[in-house]
C-alpha positions in Angstrom: 46.8 -75.6 -6.6 43.8 -75.6 -4.4 40.5 -75.1 -6.1 38.7 -72.1 -4.7 35.0 -71.5 -4.6 35.0 -67.7 -4.9 35.2 -64.8 -2.5 33.5 -63.7 0.7 33.3 -60.2 1.9 34.8 -59.7 5.3 32.2 -57.1 6.3 28.8 -58.0 4.7 29.5 -61.8 4.1 28.2 -61.6 0.5 29.8 -64.3 -1.6 30.9 -64.1 -5.2 31.8 -66.6 -7.9 35.5 -67.2 -8.8 34.9 -66.3 -12.5 35.3 -62.6 -12.0 38.6 -60.7 -11.2 37.4 -59.0 -8.1 39.3 -56.8 -5.7 36.9 -55.5 -3.1 33.2 -56.2 -2.4 31.0 -54.8 -5.1 28.2 -54.3 -2.6 29.9 -52.6 0.3 33.5 -52.1 -0.6 34.8 -54.5 2.1 37.9 -56.7 1.7 37.4 -60.0 0.2 38.7 -63.4 1.4 39.4 -66.2 -1.0 37.3 -69.2 -0.2 39.2 -72.5 -0.7 37.5 -75.8 -1.5 38.1 -77.2 1.9 36.4 -80.5 1.1 38.4 -81.2 -2.0 41.6 -80.5 -0.1 40.6 -82.9 2.7 39.9 -85.6 0.1 43.2 -85.2 -1.7 45.7 -84.4 1.0 46.8 -85.4 4.5 49.2 -83.4 6.7 52.0 -85.7 5.8 51.5 -84.8 2.1 52.6 -81.2 3.0 55.3 -81.9 5.6 57.1 -84.5 3.4 57.6 -82.0 0.6 61.2 -81.2 -0.3 60.4 -77.7 -1.8 61.5 -75.5 1.1 59.8 -72.3 0.0 56.2 -71.0 0.3 55.4 -73.2 -2.8 55.5 -76.3 -0.6 52.0 -75.1 0.3 50.7 -75.0 -3.2 47.9 -77.5 -2.4 46.6 -74.8 0.0 47.0 -71.9 -2.4 44.4 -70.8 -5.0 47.0 -70.3 -7.8 48.7 -72.6 -10.2 52.4 -73.3 -10.1 54.0 -70.1 -11.6 57.1 -71.8 -12.9 60.3 -69.8 -12.6 62.5 -72.7 -11.5 65.9 -71.6 -10.5 64.8 -68.0 -9.9 64.2 -65.9 -6.8 60.4 -66.5 -7.2 61.1 -70.1 -6.1 63.0 -69.0 -2.9 60.4 -66.8 -1.3 59.2 -68.1 2.1 60.3 -70.9 4.4 62.2 -68.3 6.4 64.3 -69.3 9.5 63.3 -69.3 13.1 65.7 -68.3 15.8 65.5 -68.6 19.6 67.4 -65.7 20.9 68.6 -66.7 24.4 69.4 -63.2 25.7 66.1 -61.7 24.6 64.3 -64.7 26.0 66.0 -64.3 29.4 65.3 -60.5 29.4 61.7 -61.1 28.8 61.4 -64.0 31.2 60.0 -66.3 28.7 60.5 -70.0 28.5 60.1 -70.2 24.7 60.6 -67.4 22.2 61.0 -67.7 18.5 61.8 -64.9 16.0 61.0 -65.4 12.3 63.5 -63.7 10.1 61.5 -62.4 7.0 64.6 -60.5 5.8 65.9 -63.7 4.4 63.3 -63.4 1.6 64.8 -62.6 -1.9 64.1 -58.9 -1.8 64.6 -58.9 2.0 60.9 -58.3 3.1 57.8 -60.1 3.9 56.2 -58.6 0.9 57.8 -61.3 -1.3 55.2 -63.7 -0.1 52.3 -61.6 -1.4 54.1 -60.6 -4.6 54.9 -64.2 -5.4 51.3 -65.3 -5.3 50.1 -62.2 -7.1 52.5 -62.9 -9.9 51.3 -66.5 -10.1 47.7 -65.2 -10.3 48.7 -62.7 -13.0 50.2 -65.4 -15.1 47.1 -67.6 -14.7 44.9 -64.8 -16.0 47.4 -63.7 -18.7 47.7 -60.2 -17.3 50.0 -58.1 -19.5 51.0 -55.8 -16.7 50.9 -56.0 -12.9 50.8 -52.6 -11.0 51.0 -51.5 -7.5 51.5 -48.4 -5.3 54.5 -48.5 -3.0 57.0 -46.4 -1.0 59.5 -49.2 -1.0 59.2 -52.9 0.0 56.0 -53.8 -1.8 57.2 -52.3 -5.0 60.6 -54.0 -4.7 58.9 -57.3 -4.0 56.7 -57.0 -7.0 59.5 -55.9 -9.3 61.8 -58.7 -8.2 59.2 -61.4 -8.4 58.0 -60.1 -11.8 61.4 -60.0 -13.2 62.0 -63.6 -12.2 59.4 -64.8 -14.7 59.4 -61.9 -17.3 56.2 -60.4 -16.1 55.9 -56.7 -16.8 55.4 -54.5 -13.7 54.7 -50.8 -13.1 55.2 -49.1 -9.7 53.5 -45.9 -8.6 55.7 -44.3 -6.0 55.6 -41.0 -4.2 58.4 -38.6 -5.2 59.4 -38.6 -1.5 60.1 -42.4 -1.6 63.8 -43.2 -0.6 66.0 -43.0 -3.7 67.7 -46.3 -2.9 64.3 -48.0 -3.0 63.5 -46.4 -6.4 66.8 -47.5 -7.7 66.1 -51.0 -6.6 62.8 -51.0 -8.7 64.7 -49.8 -11.7 67.4 -52.4 -11.3 64.6 -55.1 -11.4 63.4 -53.6 -14.7 60.1 -52.2 -13.4 58.6 -49.0 -15.0 58.4 -46.4 -12.1 55.9 -43.6 -12.1 56.7 -40.9 -9.5 53.6 -39.2 -8.1 53.2 -35.8 -6.6 51.7 -36.6 -3.2 51.8 -39.3 -0.6 51.2 -43.0 -0.6 47.4 -42.6 -0.7 47.7 -40.6 -3.8 49.8 -43.2 -5.5 47.4 -45.9 -4.3 44.3 -44.2 -5.8 46.2 -43.5 -9.1 47.2 -47.1 -9.3 43.6 -48.3 -9.1 42.5 -45.6 -11.7 45.3 -46.8 -14.1 44.3 -50.5 -13.6 40.7 -49.8 -14.3 41.6 -47.7 -17.3 44.2 -50.0 -19.0 43.1 -53.4 -17.8 46.3 -53.9 -15.7 46.2 -56.3 -12.7 46.5 -54.5 -9.5 48.5 -55.8 -6.6 47.7 -53.0 -4.1 48.0 -54.1 -0.5 44.6 -54.3 1.3 42.9 -54.3 -2.0 43.8 -57.5 -3.9 42.6 -60.6 -1.9 45.5 -62.7 -3.3 48.1 -60.7 -1.3 46.6 -62.2 1.9 46.9 -65.6 0.4 50.6 -65.0 0.0 51.0 -63.6 3.4 49.1 -66.5 5.0 52.0 -68.8 4.1 53.9 -67.5 7.1 51.2 -68.9 9.3 51.4 -72.2 7.6 55.2 -72.1 8.2 54.7 -71.3 11.9 52.3 -74.3 12.1 54.9 -76.5 10.5 58.0 -75.2 12.1 56.6 -74.6 15.7 53.2 -76.0 16.4 53.6 -79.5 15.0 57.0 -80.3 16.6 56.0 -78.5 19.9 52.5 -79.6 20.8 53.1 -78.3 24.3 53.6 -74.8 23.1 49.8 -73.9 23.4 48.3 -71.5 23.3 50.8 -70.0 20.9 51.1 -66.2 21.0 52.0 -64.6 17.6 53.1 -61.0 17.6 52.8 -59.4 14.1 53.8 -55.9 13.0 50.8 -54.0 11.6 50.6 -51.3 9.1 47.3 -51.4 7.2 46.6 -54.8 8.7 47.1 -56.8 5.6 49.8 -59.0 7.1 48.0 -59.9 10.3 44.7 -60.6 8.4 46.8 -63.0 6.1 48.3 -64.6 9.1 44.8 -65.1 10.6 43.6 -66.5 7.2 46.3 -69.1 7.2 45.5 -70.4 10.7 41.8 -70.2 9.9 42.4 -72.4 6.8 44.3 -75.0 8.9 41.5 -75.0 11.5 38.8 -75.6 8.8 41.0 -78.5 7.5 41.2 -80.0 10.9 44.9 -79.7 10.8 45.2 -77.2 13.7 43.4 -77.9 17.0 43.6 -74.4 18.6 43.8 -71.0 17.0 46.9 -69.1 18.1 46.4 -65.7 19.7 47.5 -62.9 17.4 48.8 -59.6 18.7 49.1 -56.7 16.4 52.0 -54.3 17.1 52.1 -50.7 15.7 54.5 -47.8 16.1 53.0 -45.1 18.3 53.9 -42.7 15.5 51.8 -44.6 13.0 49.0 -46.3 14.9 45.8 -46.0 12.8 44.6 -49.5 13.6 45.4 -49.2 17.4 43.9 -45.8 17.5 40.6 -47.0 16.0 39.9 -49.2 19.0 39.8 -46.0 21.1 38.0 -43.8 18.7 
């Protein structure tokens, strides 16, 4: 576990102590970043202390994560992350690229990137002795939280729109989560989740709300650094293309590379490209508003 100094707002730069359970900035409502104790990490660890680890999951980066080891040995919680990279020759040739890697996040335990965030949130929930972890989801985030919670006996509750795919709802139930179906869309479920968390003292995992979700998602950047950048020093600048919904994944990827830069373990920040569907392009459209 890396000690962390607190939180910093991504909008107003106000900083807060780590003693409080915070989600968003109390001053302006902006998203919070977890501030690692970089000097302590530099004192205790070298690059080789990470790359020599035999735990091939996201937990190999525990020295760079602000949560303690959650336990759960032999369960899917210990298998999230360290997803494979492929170099697809046909696609590489079609695009006229010399080097191309595709990272297969479908190899995570519940088959999505969301397992990374949920694993770290569950670890945080266990650290603070949270009785219940709750989230809003239309599918993957809920499945990830349900699966990772089930692995260690953590109670989870999922708020999902009634329009969510039945197969996804079934997956939540199979994992043992309590599912509350909401009349309305994802935004309605999101708001109700926060209200319930505040009312009952539950720990809220909501994407783009809980800063520890980005800490989980940053582990993909740490893997890209270890799997591509370290063994291919000529692959600079590295271009990383990231699918974007609300922006939590790409912000987590950036956080991972930023932490490595601050540690002095990464010489050059990769260029990040956010990719959105033209049918759901809120972030892209904001640049032209």
